[in-house]
FIBA-745449 format. One record per residue: z, y negated, x negated of N, C-alpha, C in turn. Coordinates in Angstrom, 2 decimals, always signed. Example, Ala and Ser with C-alpha at 12.3 -4.5 7.8 and 13.67 -1.06 7.14 Angstrom:
BEGIN
ATOM       nw       nv       nu      caw      cav      cau       cw       cv       cu
ATOM    +7.80    +5.69   -13.19    +7.80    +4.50   -12.30    +7.80    +3.30   -13.20
ATOM    +7.08    +2.25   -12.85    +7.14    +1.06   -13.67    +7.87    -0.03   -12.90
END
This chain:
BEGIN
ATOM       nw       nv       nu      caw      cav      cau       cw       cv       cu
ATOM   +60.28   -63.70   -83.22   +59.27   -63.65   -82.17   +58.97   -65.07   -81.71
ATOM   +57.69   -65.34   -81.49   +57.28   -66.68   -81.10   +57.78   -67.02   -79.71
ATOM   +58.05   -68.27   -79.49   +58.52   -68.74   -78.19   +57.43   -69.59   -77.56
ATOM   +57.11   -69.26   -76.29   +56.04   -69.98   -75.60   +56.59   -70.84   -74.47
ATOM   +57.90   -71.11   -74.49   +58.50   -71.95   -73.45   +58.14   -73.41   -73.65
ATOM   +58.54   -74.25   -72.72   +58.24   -75.69   -72.83   +58.97   -76.31   -74.01
ATOM   +58.32   -77.27   -74.65   +58.93   -77.96   -75.79   +60.07   -78.84   -75.29
ATOM   +61.10   -79.01   -76.11   +62.21   -79.89   -75.70   +61.73   -81.33   -75.54
ATOM   +62.33   -82.01   -74.57   +61.91   -83.38   -74.28   +62.24   -84.31   -75.43
ATOM   +63.43   -84.13   -76.06   +63.84   -84.98   -77.17   +64.10   -84.10   -78.39
ATOM   +63.69   -84.55   -79.55   +63.97   -83.85   -80.80   +64.72   -84.78   -81.74
ATOM   +65.50   -84.19   -82.64   +66.27   -84.96   -83.61   +67.19   -85.98   -82.94
ATOM   +67.69   -85.62   -81.75   +68.59   -86.55   -81.07   +70.01   -86.37   -81.59
ATOM   +70.84   -87.37   -81.36   +72.24   -87.34   -81.77   +73.10   -86.97   -80.57
ATOM   +73.91   -85.94   -80.73   +74.82   -85.50   -79.67   +76.10   -86.33   -79.74
ATOM   +76.27   -87.24   -78.77   +77.44   -88.13   -78.79   +78.74   -87.34   -78.72
ATOM   +78.73   -86.24   -77.96   +79.94   -85.42   -77.86   +80.35   -84.84   -79.19
ATOM   +79.35   -84.47   -80.02   +79.66   -83.92   -81.34   +80.27   -84.98   -82.24
ATOM   +79.79   -86.21   -82.12   +80.34   -87.28   -82.94   +81.80   -87.53   -82.58
ATOM   +82.08   -87.59   -81.27   +83.44   -87.89   -80.85   +84.41   -86.77   -81.20
ATOM   +83.94   -85.52   -81.20   +84.83   -84.40   -81.51   +84.95   -84.14   -83.00
ATOM   +84.10   -84.78   -83.82   +84.17   -84.57   -85.26   +83.32   -83.43   -85.74
ATOM   +82.61   -82.71   -84.83   +81.83   -81.55   -85.24   +80.64   -81.95   -86.10
ATOM   +80.02   -83.08   -85.77   +78.82   -83.49   -86.49   +79.11   -83.73   -87.95
ATOM   +80.25   -84.36   -88.25   +80.61   -84.68   -89.63   +80.78   -83.42   -90.45
ATOM   +81.38   -82.38   -89.87   +81.63   -81.16   -90.64   +80.36   -80.34   -90.80
ATOM   +79.44   -80.37   -89.82   +78.21   -79.61   -89.92   +77.23   -80.27   -90.89
ATOM   +77.08   -81.57   -90.79   +76.11   -82.29   -91.61   +76.63   -82.53   -93.02
ATOM   +77.94   -82.69   -93.16   +78.53   -82.99   -94.46   +79.78   -82.14   -94.65
ATOM   +79.63   -80.94   -95.20   +80.78   -80.03   -95.33   +81.90   -80.59   -96.18
ATOM   +81.61   -81.57   -97.04   +82.64   -82.11   -97.92   +83.35   -83.32   -97.31
ATOM   +82.99   -83.73   -96.11   +83.63   -84.88   -95.47   +85.10   -84.59   -95.24
ATOM   +85.96   -85.57   -95.54   +87.40   -85.36   -95.39   +88.00   -86.28   -94.34
ATOM   +87.20   -87.10   -93.70   +87.78   -88.10   -92.80   +87.23   -87.99   -91.38
ATOM   +86.88   -86.77   -90.93   +86.39   -86.61   -89.58   +87.48   -86.94   -88.56
ATOM   +88.69   -86.53   -88.84   +89.83   -86.86   -87.99   +91.09   -86.55   -88.78
ATOM   +92.21   -87.22   -88.45   +93.44   -87.01   -89.23   +94.08   -85.66   -88.94
ATOM   +94.66   -85.05   -89.96   +95.32   -83.75   -89.82   +96.81   -83.88   -90.13
ATOM   +97.14   -84.12   -91.40   +98.53   -84.30   -91.81   +98.79   -85.80   -91.93
ATOM   +99.72   -86.31   -91.15   +99.87   -87.76   -91.02  +101.31   -88.21   -91.28
ATOM  +101.42   -89.47   -91.67  +102.71   -90.13   -91.82  +102.89   -91.18   -90.74
ATOM  +104.13   -91.47   -90.38  +104.41   -92.42   -89.30  +104.51   -93.84   -89.85
ATOM  +105.19   -94.70   -89.12  +105.23   -96.13   -89.42  +105.83   -96.44   -90.79
ATOM  +105.33   -97.52   -91.39  +105.93   -98.07   -92.61  +106.27   -99.54   -92.35
ATOM  +107.19  -100.08   -93.15  +107.72  -101.42   -92.90  +107.76  -102.22   -94.20
ATOM  +107.42  -103.49   -94.11  +107.48  -104.37   -95.27  +107.99  -105.74   -94.87
ATOM  +108.80  -106.36   -95.73  +109.31  -107.70   -95.45  +109.55  -108.45   -96.75
ATOM  +109.20  -109.75   -96.76  +109.44  -110.60   -97.93  +110.87  -111.14   -97.90
ATOM  +111.38  -111.41   -99.08  +112.63  -112.15   -99.19  +112.49  -113.14  -100.35
ATOM  +113.50  -113.94  -100.58  +113.43  -114.96  -101.62  +113.39  -114.31  -103.00
ATOM  +112.17  -114.22  -103.56  +112.01  -113.65  -104.89  +111.46  -112.25  -104.95
ATOM  +111.12  -111.67  -103.79  +110.61  -110.30  -103.84  +110.16  -109.78  -102.49
ATOM  +109.87  -108.48  -102.47  +109.39  -107.79  -101.27  +110.08  -106.44  -101.17
ATOM  +110.38  -106.02   -99.95  +110.89  -104.67   -99.69  +109.85  -103.89   -98.89
ATOM  +109.63  -102.63   -99.29  +108.80  -101.69   -98.53  +109.65  -100.49   -98.16
ATOM  +109.49   -99.99   -96.95  +110.25   -98.82   -96.52  +109.37   -97.85   -95.75
ATOM  +109.60   -96.55   -95.97  +108.88   -95.50   -95.26  +109.71   -94.23   -95.27
ATOM  +109.57   -93.42   -94.22  +110.25   -92.13   -94.25  +109.46   -91.15   -95.12
ATOM  +110.01   -89.96   -95.30  +109.42   -89.00   -96.25  +108.75   -87.83   -95.55
ATOM  +108.39   -88.00   -94.28  +107.80   -86.89   -93.51  +106.29   -87.02   -93.42
ATOM  +105.59   -85.91   -93.65  +104.18   -85.79   -93.33  +104.07   -84.70   -92.27
ATOM  +103.59   -85.07   -91.09  +103.54   -84.16   -89.94  +102.18   -83.49   -89.84
ATOM  +102.20   -82.21   -89.46  +100.98   -81.47   -89.15  +100.84   -81.48   -87.63
ATOM  +100.05   -82.42   -87.11  +100.07   -82.68   -85.69  +101.40   -83.31   -85.33
ATOM  +102.15   -82.67   -84.43  +103.49   -83.13   -84.08  +104.57   -82.29   -84.78
ATOM  +104.17   -81.35   -85.61  +105.13   -80.50   -86.29  +105.59   -81.15   -87.59
ATOM  +106.90   -81.20   -87.80  +107.46   -81.78   -89.03  +107.28   -80.79   -90.18
ATOM  +106.08   -80.76   -90.73  +105.70   -79.70   -91.67  +106.17   -79.96   -93.09
ATOM  +106.04   -81.20   -93.58  +106.37   -81.53   -94.98  +107.42   -82.65   -94.98
ATOM  +108.71   -82.32   -95.07  +109.75   -83.33   -94.88  +110.16   -84.11   -96.12
ATOM  +109.64   -83.77   -97.28  +110.10   -84.41   -98.51  +108.93   -84.96   -99.34
ATOM  +108.07   -85.71   -98.68  +106.88   -86.26   -99.34  +107.05   -87.77   -99.52
ATOM  +107.12   -88.28  -100.75  +107.22   -89.73  -100.95  +105.93   -90.42  -100.55
ATOM  +106.02   -91.46   -99.74  +104.83   -92.17   -99.28  +104.72   -93.57   -99.87
ATOM  +105.56   -93.88  -100.86  +105.45   -95.14  -101.59  +104.85   -94.84  -102.95
ATOM  +103.75   -95.53  -103.29  +103.03   -95.27  -104.54  +103.09   -96.52  -105.42
ATOM  +103.67   -96.37  -106.60  +103.76   -97.49  -107.55  +102.49   -97.56  -108.37
ATOM  +101.77   -98.66  -108.23  +100.52   -98.86  -108.98  +100.83   -99.28  -110.41
ATOM  +101.73  -100.26  -110.56  +102.15  -100.76  -111.87  +103.49  -101.47  -111.70
ATOM  +103.84  -102.32  -112.65  +105.15  -102.98  -112.59  +105.22  -104.13  -111.60
ATOM  +104.10  -104.45  -110.95  +104.09  -105.57  -110.00  +103.64  -105.18  -108.59
ATOM  +103.16  -103.96  -108.40  +102.49  -103.62  -107.15  +102.88  -102.23  -106.66
ATOM  +103.10  -102.14  -105.34  +103.37  -100.86  -104.66  +102.51  -100.82  -103.40
ATOM  +101.97   -99.65  -103.07  +101.24   -99.49  -101.81  +101.84   -98.33  -101.03
ATOM  +101.70   -98.41   -99.72  +102.13   -97.32   -98.84  +101.20   -97.29   -97.64
ATOM  +101.36   -96.29   -96.78  +100.43   -96.18   -95.65  +101.05   -95.38   -94.53
ATOM  +100.47   -95.53   -93.35  +100.65   -94.58   -92.26   +99.27   -94.05   -91.91
ATOM   +99.24   -92.86   -91.32   +97.97   -92.23   -91.02   +97.77   -90.97   -91.84
ATOM   +96.52   -90.61   -92.08   +96.20   -89.35   -92.75   +96.64   -89.38   -94.21
ATOM   +97.48   -88.44   -94.59   +98.05   -88.45   -95.94   +97.01   -88.04   -96.99
ATOM   +96.09   -87.15   -96.64   +95.05   -86.76   -97.59   +94.17   -87.95   -97.95
ATOM   +93.85   -88.78   -96.97   +93.08   -89.99   -97.25   +93.87   -90.94   -98.15
ATOM   +95.17   -91.03   -97.92   +96.01   -91.88   -98.78   +96.04   -91.34  -100.21
ATOM   +96.10   -90.02  -100.37   +96.07   -89.43  -101.70   +94.75   -89.76  -102.41
ATOM   +93.65   -89.73  -101.66   +92.35   -90.08  -102.25   +92.34   -91.54  -102.70
ATOM   +92.91   -92.42  -101.88   +92.95   -93.84  -102.22   +93.84   -94.08  -103.43
ATOM   +95.01   -93.44  -103.48   +95.91   -93.63  -104.63   +95.30   -93.11  -105.92
ATOM   +94.55   -92.01  -105.85   +93.88   -91.51  -107.07   +92.80   -92.48  -107.52
ATOM   +92.10   -93.11  -106.57   +91.09   -94.12  -106.90   +91.75   -95.33  -107.56
ATOM   +92.85   -95.80  -106.99   +93.57   -96.96  -107.54   +94.12   -96.63  -108.92
ATOM   +94.62   -95.43  -109.10   +95.17   -95.03  -110.40   +94.09   -95.03  -111.48
ATOM   +92.91   -94.53  -111.14   +91.80   -94.54  -112.10   +91.39   -95.97  -112.44
ATOM   +91.38   -96.85  -111.44   +91.04   -98.25  -111.69   +92.05   -98.90  -112.62
ATOM   +93.33   -98.62  -112.41   +94.37   -99.19  -113.25   +94.24   -98.70  -114.69
ATOM   +93.98   -97.42  -114.86   +93.80   -96.86  -116.21   +92.59   -97.50  -116.89
ATOM   +91.51   -97.69  -116.14   +90.30   -98.28  -116.72   +90.55   -99.73  -117.12
ATOM   +91.29  -100.48  -116.30   +91.59  -101.87  -116.66   +92.46  -101.95  -117.91
ATOM   +93.43  -101.07  -118.00   +94.29  -101.06  -119.18   +93.51  -100.69  -120.44
ATOM   +92.52   -99.83  -120.27   +91.74   -99.36  -121.43   +90.76  -100.41  -121.92
ATOM   +90.15  -101.16  -121.00   +89.07  -102.06  -121.38   +89.47  -103.53  -121.45
ATOM   +90.63  -103.90  -120.89   +90.98  -105.32  -120.81   +92.34  -105.62  -121.43
ATOM   +92.66  -104.92  -122.48   +93.90  -105.20  -123.24   +95.14  -105.19  -122.34
ATOM   +95.27  -104.12  -121.58   +96.45  -103.88  -120.74   +96.65  -104.95  -119.66
ATOM   +95.56  -105.45  -119.11   +95.65  -106.36  -117.97   +96.02  -105.54  -116.74
ATOM   +97.12  -105.91  -116.06   +97.56  -105.12  -114.92   +96.88  -105.61  -113.64
ATOM   +96.71  -104.70  -112.70   +96.11  -105.03  -111.42   +97.10  -105.83  -110.57
ATOM   +96.67  -106.97  -110.07   +97.52  -107.83  -109.27   +97.47  -107.42  -107.79
ATOM   +98.55  -107.61  -107.04   +98.57  -107.17  -105.64   +97.51  -107.84  -104.76
ATOM   +97.26  -109.14  -104.99   +96.28  -109.83  -104.16   +94.87  -109.30  -104.39
ATOM   +94.52  -109.04  -105.65   +93.19  -108.51  -105.94   +93.04  -107.08  -105.42
ATOM   +94.11  -106.28  -105.51   +94.06  -104.92  -104.97   +93.90  -104.95  -103.45
ATOM   +94.59  -105.86  -102.80   +94.47  -106.01  -101.35   +93.04  -106.35  -100.95
ATOM   +92.41  -107.24  -101.68   +91.03  -107.61  -101.38   +90.07  -106.45  -101.64
ATOM   +90.30  -105.74  -102.74   +89.43  -104.60  -103.07   +89.52  -103.53  -101.99
ATOM   +90.73  -103.16  -101.59   +90.89  -102.10  -100.59   +90.36  -102.54   -99.23
ATOM   +90.44  -103.84   -98.93   +89.84  -104.35   -97.69   +88.35  -104.07   -97.66
ATOM   +87.66  -104.39   -98.74   +86.21  -104.17   -98.80   +85.87  -102.69   -98.86
ATOM   +86.69  -101.92   -99.54   +86.47  -100.48   -99.64   +86.55   -99.81   -98.26
ATOM   +87.60  -100.12   -97.51   +87.77   -99.51   -96.19   +86.73  -100.03   -95.19
ATOM   +86.36  -101.31   -95.30   +85.34  -101.84   -94.41   +83.99  -101.19   -94.69
ATOM   +83.69  -100.95   -95.96   +82.44  -100.30   -96.33   +82.36   -98.89   -95.75
ATOM   +83.46   -98.13   -95.83   +83.47   -96.78   -95.27   +83.36   -96.82   -93.75
ATOM   +84.02   -97.78   -93.14   +83.92   -97.92   -91.69   +82.48   -98.22   -91.27
ATOM   +81.78   -99.04   -92.05   +80.40   -99.40   -91.73   +79.47   -98.20   -91.85
ATOM   +79.87   -97.19   -92.63   +79.09   -95.95   -92.76   +79.53   -94.89   -91.75
ATOM   +80.41   -95.26   -90.82   +80.96   -94.36   -89.81   +81.67   -93.16   -90.44
ATOM   +82.31   -93.40   -91.59   +83.10   -92.36   -92.25   +84.40   -92.98   -92.76
ATOM   +85.24   -93.50   -91.84   +86.42   -94.26   -92.27   +87.51   -93.38   -92.84
ATOM   +88.39   -94.02   -93.61   +89.65   -93.39   -93.99   +90.64   -93.63   -92.85
ATOM   +91.25   -92.57   -92.38   +92.16   -92.69   -91.23   +93.55   -93.08   -91.71
ATOM   +93.65   -94.25   -92.27   +94.93   -94.69   -92.81   +95.02   -96.21   -92.77
ATOM   +96.20   -96.72   -92.46   +96.50   -98.15   -92.51   +97.41   -98.41   -93.70
ATOM   +97.02   -99.34   -94.55   +97.66   -99.52   -95.85   +98.44  -100.84   -95.89
ATOM   +99.58  -100.80   -96.56  +100.35  -102.01   -96.84  +100.45  -102.16   -98.36
ATOM  +100.08  -103.35   -98.85  +100.14  -103.67  -100.28  +101.24  -104.70  -100.48
ATOM  +102.15  -104.43  -101.40  +103.25  -105.35  -101.68  +103.39  -105.55  -103.18
ATOM  +103.82  -106.75  -103.56  +104.01  -107.00  -104.99  +104.43  -108.42  -105.27
ATOM  +104.40  -108.74  -106.54  +104.76  -110.08  -107.02  +103.61  -110.59  -107.86
ATOM  +103.10  -111.79  -107.51  +101.99  -112.38  -108.25  +102.29  -113.85  -108.52
ATOM  +102.24  -114.22  -109.79  +102.55  -115.59  -110.22  +103.93  -116.03  -109.72
ATOM  +104.87  -115.10  -109.72  +106.23  -115.41  -109.31  +106.47  -115.46  -107.82
ATOM  +105.41  -115.25  -107.01  +105.53  -115.33  -105.56  +105.36  -113.94  -104.95
ATOM  +106.18  -113.60  -103.94  +106.03  -112.30  -103.28  +104.74  -112.24  -102.47
ATOM  +104.12  -111.07  -102.46  +102.87  -110.86  -101.71  +103.05  -109.64  -100.82
ATOM  +102.59  -109.76   -99.57  +102.66  -108.65   -98.62  +101.43  -108.68   -97.74
ATOM  +100.60  -107.64   -97.81   +99.35  -107.61   -97.07   +99.14  -106.30   -96.35
ATOM   +98.39  -106.38   -95.26   +98.09  -105.21   -94.41   +96.58  -105.00   -94.37
ATOM   +96.15  -103.73   -94.34   +94.73  -103.39   -94.19   +94.63  -102.24   -93.21
ATOM   +93.84  -102.41   -92.15   +93.66  -101.34   -91.18   +92.57  -100.39   -91.65
ATOM   +92.41   -99.29   -90.94   +91.42   -98.28   -91.32   +89.99   -98.79   -91.19
ATOM   +89.78   -99.87   -90.43   +88.43  -100.42   -90.29   +88.22  -101.66   -91.14
ATOM   +89.16  -101.96   -92.03   +88.99  -103.08   -92.94   +89.49  -104.41   -92.42
ATOM   +90.24  -104.41   -91.32   +90.89  -105.63   -90.84   +92.09  -105.91   -91.73
ATOM   +92.17  -107.12   -92.29   +93.22  -107.40   -93.28   +93.84  -108.77   -93.03
ATOM   +95.13  -108.86   -93.36   +95.83  -110.14   -93.30   +97.08  -110.05   -94.18
ATOM   +97.67  -111.22   -94.46   +98.93  -111.28   -95.19   +99.97  -111.92   -94.27
ATOM  +101.24  -111.52   -94.45  +102.29  -111.99   -93.56  +103.64  -111.83   -94.23
ATOM  +104.67  -112.46   -93.67  +106.02  -112.33   -94.21  +106.68  -111.02   -93.81
ATOM  +106.23  -110.43   -92.70  +106.74  -109.13   -92.24  +105.57  -108.32   -91.72
ATOM  +105.48  -107.06   -92.12  +104.35  -106.21   -91.77  +104.88  -104.83   -91.38
ATOM  +104.30  -104.26   -90.32  +104.57  -102.87   -89.96  +103.26  -102.19   -89.59
ATOM  +103.27  -100.88   -89.55  +102.11  -100.12   -89.10  +102.54   -99.19   -87.97
ATOM  +101.54   -98.65   -87.27  +101.82   -97.66   -86.24  +102.72   -98.19   -85.14
ATOM  +103.58   -97.31   -84.63  +104.49   -97.68   -83.56  +105.52   -98.72   -84.01
ATOM  +105.68   -98.87   -85.32  +106.61   -99.87   -85.84  +106.28  -101.28   -85.39
ATOM  +105.00  -101.53   -85.07  +104.62  -102.85   -84.59  +105.28  -103.21   -83.28
ATOM  +105.55  -102.21   -82.43  +106.23  -102.45   -81.16  +107.73  -102.30   -81.28
ATOM  +108.19  -101.48   -82.24  +109.61  -101.18   -82.35  +110.36  -102.20   -83.20
ATOM  +109.87  -102.44   -84.41  +110.65  -103.20   -85.39  +110.12  -104.60   -85.67
ATOM  +108.82  -104.82   -85.48  +108.26  -106.13   -85.83  +108.90  -107.28   -85.05
ATOM  +109.19  -107.12   -83.75  +109.89  -108.21   -83.05  +111.25  -108.53   -83.66
ATOM  +111.95  -107.49   -84.10  +113.26  -107.70   -84.73  +113.12  -108.46   -86.05
ATOM  +112.10  -108.11   -86.84  +111.85  -108.79   -88.11  +111.50  -110.26   -87.88
ATOM  +110.61  -110.50   -86.92  +110.18  -111.88   -86.65  +111.33  -112.72   -86.11
ATOM  +112.19  -112.10   -85.32  +113.35  -112.82   -84.81  +114.24  -113.29   -85.95
ATOM  +114.47  -112.41   -86.93  +115.29  -112.77   -88.08  +114.63  -113.87   -88.91
ATOM  +113.30  -113.78   -89.09  +112.59  -114.81   -89.85  +112.63  -116.16   -89.13
ATOM  +112.48  -116.14   -87.80  +112.52  -117.38   -87.03  +113.90  -118.04   -87.09
ATOM  +114.94  -117.22   -87.11  +116.29  -117.77   -87.17  +116.55  -118.50   -88.48
ATOM  +115.82  -118.13   -89.53  +115.97  -118.81   -90.82  +115.21  -120.12   -90.90
ATOM  +114.41  -120.42   -89.87  +113.70  -121.70   -89.76  +112.86  -122.03   -90.99
ATOM  +112.04  -121.06   -91.37  +111.12  -121.27   -92.49  +111.66  -120.93   -93.85
ATOM  +112.95  -120.73   -93.97  +113.53  -120.35   -95.26  +113.37  -118.85   -95.49
ATOM  +113.24  -118.47   -96.75  +113.13  -117.06   -97.09  +114.47  -116.35   -96.88
ATOM  +114.39  -115.09   -96.48  +115.60  -114.28   -96.36  +116.21  -114.02   -97.73
ATOM  +117.50  -113.78   -97.75  +118.13  -113.30   -98.99  +117.85  -111.81   -99.13
ATOM  +118.10  -111.28  -100.31  +117.90  -109.85  -100.53  +118.78  -109.03   -99.60
ATOM  +120.02  -109.46   -99.40  +120.94  -108.73   -98.52  +120.45  -108.74   -97.08
ATOM  +119.95  -109.89   -96.61  +119.44  -109.97   -95.24  +118.21  -109.09   -95.06
ATOM  +117.31  -109.11   -96.05  +116.10  -108.29   -95.97  +116.44  -106.80   -95.99
ATOM  +117.41  -106.42   -96.82  +117.82  -105.02   -96.87  +118.40  -104.56   -95.54
ATOM  +119.21  -105.41   -94.92  +119.81  -105.07   -93.64  +118.75  -104.88   -92.56
ATOM  +117.79  -105.80   -92.48  +116.76  -105.70   -91.45  +115.83  -104.52   -91.73
ATOM  +115.61  -104.18   -93.00  +114.80  -103.01   -93.33  +115.49  -101.73   -92.87
ATOM  +116.77  -101.61   -93.14  +117.52  -100.42   -92.72  +117.57  -100.31   -91.20
ATOM  +117.73  -101.45   -90.50  +117.73  -101.43   -89.04  +116.37  -101.00   -88.51
ATOM  +115.30  -101.44   -89.14  +113.95  -101.07   -88.71  +113.71   -99.58   -88.88
ATOM  +114.17   -99.02   -89.99  +114.02   -97.59   -90.23  +114.84   -96.77   -89.24
ATOM  +116.01   -97.28   -88.86  +116.83   -96.61   -87.85  +116.10   -96.59   -86.51
ATOM  +115.56   -97.74   -86.11  +114.83   -97.81   -84.84  +113.60   -96.92   -84.86
ATOM  +112.91   -96.89   -86.00  +111.74   -96.03   -86.12  +112.09   -94.57   -85.89
ATOM  +113.18   -94.11   -86.51  +113.59   -92.72   -86.34  +114.03   -92.44   -84.92
ATOM  +114.73   -93.39   -84.29  +115.27   -93.17   -82.95  +114.19   -93.15   -81.87
ATOM  +113.13   -93.94   -82.05  +112.18   -94.16   -80.96  +110.79   -93.60   -81.22
ATOM  +110.53   -93.10   -82.41  +109.22   -92.53   -82.75  +109.39   -91.02   -82.92
ATOM  +108.67   -90.23   -82.12  +108.87   -88.78   -82.12  +108.39   -88.12   -83.41
ATOM  +107.60   -88.79   -84.23  +107.14   -88.19   -85.48  +107.77   -88.87   -86.70
ATOM  +108.83   -89.64   -86.49  +109.57   -90.24   -87.61  +110.63   -89.25   -88.08
ATOM  +111.27   -89.59   -89.22  +112.19   -88.65   -89.87  +113.40   -89.43   -90.38
ATOM  +114.58   -88.81   -90.40  +115.77   -89.57   -90.82  +115.86   -89.88   -92.30
ATOM  +115.13   -89.15   -93.14  +115.16   -89.42   -94.58  +114.10   -90.47   -94.91
ATOM  +114.50   -91.49   -95.67  +113.59   -92.59   -95.98  +113.76   -93.05   -97.42
ATOM  +112.81   -93.87   -97.86  +112.83   -94.44   -99.22  +112.45   -95.90   -99.14
ATOM  +113.12   -96.74   -99.93  +112.84   -98.18   -99.97  +112.47   -98.58  -101.39
ATOM  +111.40   -99.36  -101.52  +110.99   -99.92  -102.82  +111.27  -101.41  -102.82
ATOM  +111.80  -101.90  -103.93  +112.10  -103.32  -104.11  +111.25  -103.84  -105.27
ATOM  +110.42  -104.85  -104.99  +109.56  -105.44  -106.01  +110.01  -106.88  -106.23
ATOM  +110.43  -107.20  -107.46  +110.86  -108.56  -107.78  +110.51  -108.87  -109.23
ATOM  +111.07  -109.95  -109.78  +110.72  -110.38  -111.14  +111.13  -109.36  -112.20
ATOM  +112.04  -108.46  -111.86  +112.47  -107.43  -112.81  +111.60  -106.18  -112.76
ATOM  +110.58  -106.19  -111.89  +109.69  -105.04  -111.79  +109.85  -104.33  -110.46
ATOM  +109.56  -103.03  -110.47  +109.63  -102.21  -109.27  +110.83  -101.28  -109.36
ATOM  +111.68  -101.32  -108.36  +112.81  -100.40  -108.28  +112.60   -99.48  -107.08
ATOM  +112.31   -98.21  -107.38  +112.12   -97.21  -106.33  +113.48   -96.60  -105.98
ATOM  +113.93   -96.83  -104.76  +115.20   -96.27  -104.34  +115.11   -94.77  -104.14
ATOM  +116.22   -94.10  -104.30  +116.27   -92.66  -104.03  +116.24   -92.44  -102.51
ATOM  +115.68   -91.30  -102.08  +115.67   -91.02  -100.64  +117.08   -91.01  -100.05
ATOM  +117.24   -91.69   -98.93  +118.51   -91.74   -98.21  +118.29   -91.26   -96.78
ATOM  +119.39   -91.01   -96.08  +119.32   -90.50   -94.71  +119.88   -91.53   -93.74
ATOM  +119.19   -91.71   -92.63  +119.61   -92.65   -91.60  +120.94   -92.21   -91.00
ATOM  +121.86   -93.15   -90.90  +123.12   -92.92   -90.18  +123.01   -93.65   -88.86
ATOM  +122.77   -92.90   -87.79  +122.39   -93.52   -86.51  +123.46   -93.32   -85.45
ATOM  +123.82   -94.41   -84.79  +124.69   -94.37   -83.63  +123.80   -94.49   -82.39
ATOM  +123.76   -93.44   -81.57  +122.84   -93.43   -80.45  +123.21   -94.46   -79.38
ATOM  +124.43   -94.98   -79.39  +124.79   -96.07   -78.49  +124.00   -97.32   -78.83
ATOM  +123.67   -97.46   -80.11  +122.86   -98.60   -80.56  +121.48   -98.56   -79.91
ATOM  +120.90   -97.36   -79.84  +119.56   -97.20   -79.26  +119.59   -97.46   -77.76
ATOM  +120.70   -97.10   -77.12  +120.83   -97.33   -75.68  +120.71   -98.81   -75.34
ATOM  +121.16   -99.67   -76.25  +121.10  -101.12   -76.04  +119.91  -101.77   -76.74
ATOM  +118.85  -100.99   -76.93  +117.69  -101.47   -77.69  +117.08  -102.73   -77.08
ATOM  +116.89  -102.76   -75.74  +116.27  -103.92   -75.09  +117.11  -105.18   -75.29
ATOM  +118.43  -105.03   -75.22  +119.30  -106.19   -75.41  +119.23  -106.71   -76.84
ATOM  +118.99  -105.80   -77.78  +118.89  -106.20   -79.19  +117.71  -107.13   -79.40
ATOM  +116.58  -106.83   -78.75  +115.40  -107.65   -78.92  +115.45  -108.88   -78.02
END
């Protein structure tokens, strides 16, 4: 039936409330996967040492605040020199890892087994995430790229909006407030010298302990990857052995 009421004052307008709630993305683009995060991973940690890099992450993917998937590896080995990990939406991370895997296969097929280097992958993912952010369809994930290039350890961070940098110690999420001060304190005490493998392993384990103790969506089971001149060594999942008296003295530790 025809309507004879007054015409709307504005047509084809954008409802800001729909954008903020994520409704617009699902109505206009049913295949959109990045309207908002659903299943997420917590903080990840990375630190350089003399001759290599360590990456650490727990094995939990949470559905909201519910510990829904407790045995999910969040460290992805790209090749013999590079590993990536992330915090944030795990589905977005799966999409990124499948993209990286296809790129690696294509390079091996067309360039006589030339492997993807960590620095070039870091730059590529920076531009990829910035491009998606510029289209207002970001990946809800913060990525850490670690590896060995030309004999030197590489450790880089990329935020969901394409902000990127390289550093000797990197964390994501709440880990930036929990463990990064501890890592920087250890690096400063060395007065510019690289940590030994044993020192880096100790600080990585301490960071994972603090993450589990102080982050409500962290998990006691974790995995550590070691990247050095011998390649990538993926550690088996281990469980945090935590003394809660240690957490009580957290402020004094920092």
